[in-house]
C-alpha positions in Angstrom: 16.1 -8.6 6.4 15.3 -9.8 9.9 16.9 -9.4 13.3 16.4 -11.4 16.5 17.3 -10.1 20.0 17.9 -12.7 22.7 17.7 -10.8 26.0 19.6 -12.7 28.7 18.5 -10.9 31.8 17.9 -13.2 34.8 14.4 -11.7 35.3 11.4 -13.1 33.5 8.7 -10.8 32.1 7.1 -8.5 33.2 9.9 -7.5 35.4 11.8 -4.4 34.3 15.2 -5.1 32.6 18.0 -2.8 31.6 19.2 -5.5 29.1 15.7 -5.6 27.5 15.6 -1.8 27.3 19.0 -1.6 25.5 18.0 -4.4 23.2 14.8 -2.6 22.2 16.9 0.6 21.5 19.1 -1.4 19.2 16.1 -3.0 17.5 14.6 0.5 17.0 17.8 1.5 15.2 17.6 -1.6 13.0 14.0 -0.7 12.2 15.2 2.7 10.9 17.3 0.7 8.5 14.3 -1.3 7.3 15.3 -4.4 9.3 12.4 -5.8 11.3 12.7 -8.2 14.1 11.7 -9.6 17.5 12.9 -9.3 21.1 12.8 -12.5 23.1 13.6 -12.7 26.8 15.3 -16.0 27.4 14.2 -16.2 31.0 10.6 -16.5 29.8 11.4 -19.9 28.2 12.6 -23.2 29.5 15.9 -23.4 27.8 17.5 -26.5 29.2 21.2 -26.9 30.1 23.3 -28.7 27.5 24.9 -28.5 24.1 22.4 -30.4 22.1 19.9 -29.2 19.6 17.0 -30.7 21.6 17.3 -31.5 25.3 13.9 -33.1 25.7 10.1 -32.5 25.5 10.0 -29.4 27.7 13.1 -27.8 26.1 12.2 -24.4 24.5 15.5 -24.1 22.6 14.4 -25.8 19.4 11.7 -23.2 18.8 14.2 -20.4 19.7 16.8 -22.0 17.4 14.3 -21.8 14.5 14.1 -18.0 15.2 17.9 -17.8 15.2 18.2 -19.6 11.9 15.4 -17.5 10.3 17.1 -14.2 11.2 19.9 -12.5 9.4 21.1 -10.7 12.5 21.4 -12.0 16.1 21.7 -9.5 18.9 22.6 -10.9 22.3 21.9 -8.6 25.2 23.2 -9.4 28.7 23.8 -7.9 32.1 27.2 -8.2 33.8 27.2 -10.4 36.8 30.4 -10.7 38.8 32.3 -9.5 35.8 30.8 -12.1 33.4 27.8 -12.5 31.1 24.7 -13.8 32.8 24.1 -17.5 33.3 21.2 -17.2 30.7 23.7 -15.8 28.2 26.2 -18.6 28.8 23.4 -21.1 28.3 22.5 -19.5 25.0 26.1 -19.8 23.9 26.3 -23.4 25.0 23.2 -24.2 23.0 24.6 -22.4 19.9 27.6 -24.7 20.2 25.5 -27.5 18.7 25.5 -25.6 15.4 29.1 -26.7 14.8 27.8 -30.2 14.0 24.9 -29.0 11.8 26.4 -28.0 8.5 25.5 -27.4 4.8 26.8 -29.3 1.8 30.1 -27.6 2.1 30.6 -28.4 5.8 29.8 -24.9 7.0 27.5 -24.3 10.0 24.1 -22.8 9.1 25.1 -19.7 11.1 27.7 -18.8 8.4 26.6 -15.7 6.6 24.6 -14.5 9.7 25.8 -11.4 11.6 25.9 -11.0 15.4 26.0 -8.0 17.7 26.1 -7.6 21.5 24.5 -5.2 24.0 25.8 -5.1 27.6 24.6 -3.3 30.7 25.7 -3.3 34.3 26.6 -1.2 37.3 30.1 -2.7 37.6 33.1 -2.7 35.3 33.4 -5.4 32.7 31.6 -4.4 29.5 34.8 -4.9 27.4 35.5 -8.3 28.9 31.9 -9.5 28.5 31.7 -8.3 24.9 35.1 -10.0 24.2 33.8 -13.3 25.6 30.7 -13.1 23.5 32.6 -12.0 20.3 34.8 -15.0 20.5 32.0 -17.4 21.2 29.8 -16.1 18.4 32.7 -16.2 16.0 33.5 -19.8 17.0 30.0 -20.9 16.1 30.0 -19.2 12.7 28.6 -15.7 13.1 30.4 -12.6 11.6 30.8 -9.4 13.5 31.0 -5.9 12.1 33.3 -3.2 13.5 31.7 -1.6 16.5 29.4 -4.6 17.1 28.8 -3.8 20.7 26.9 -1.1 22.6 26.9 -0.8 26.3 26.2 1.2 29.4 28.1 0.7 32.7 27.1 2.7 35.8 29.3 3.9 38.6 31.3 1.1 40.1 29.6 -0.3 43.2 26.7 2.1 42.5 23.0 1.3 42.5 21.8 3.0 39.3 20.6 0.7 36.5 20.4 1.7 32.9 16.6 1.6 33.0 16.7 4.2 35.8 18.7 6.8 33.8 16.5 9.8 32.9 17.8 10.1 29.4 19.9 7.9 27.1 23.4 9.3 27.2 24.6 10.7 23.8 27.5 8.3 23.8 25.3 5.3 24.2 22.9 6.4 21.6 25.7 7.1 19.1 27.3 3.7 19.8 24.0 2.0 19.3 23.5 3.7 16.0 27.0 2.7 14.9 26.3 -0.9 15.9 23.1 -0.9 13.9 24.5 0.7 10.7 27.6 -1.4 10.6 25.8 -4.7 11.4 23.1 -4.2 8.8 25.7 -3.2 6.2 27.6 -6.4 6.8 24.5 -8.5 6.8 23.5 -7.1 3.5 26.9 -7.7 2.0 26.9 -11.3 3.2 23.4 -11.9 1.9 24.5 -10.6 -1.6 27.9 -12.3 -1.4 28.0 -15.4 0.7 31.2 -16.9 2.0 32.8 -19.3 -0.4 33.3 -22.9 0.4 36.7 -23.6 1.9 36.9 -27.2 0.8 
């Protein structure tokens, strides 16, 4: 079983990123459950704006899409900006929208049977709102979500501390990250063994 983390920080590598750090912590929990995977920072790739599968010769999305389709689990990690997911996160969701027109013999998107989870960081309120936005979007394009499919850290409102600057991972964040991993992997294994039936 494989997992892919799309990190939607606005900063390209090698800049430090709290979203990247939390994504790596989720992936470490997946690895403890024998799920291997890859962390990809979206800002390192030329993902073009649009809702098509391929937006031209320089578009990096087709290669990233192949990674999404090859994975059993998709983790999207995003910072909170002005109470919303980052613009890179929104772009990923818009590109995933194209999956609605790419279906199997039963009319189901190829994302059916895949499981998604979310990681959110910020030094402002909004983790529940951001995760709700992502949950709805991921469900719309065919992903399934387990109970507790989000982990997050939010610093003091209007403060300047980032997650990457915290000396030690808070116990509540570590516990929530473990729950996300256990439930997400459990659901992915169930769906691999028992795919959704055709509805028509």
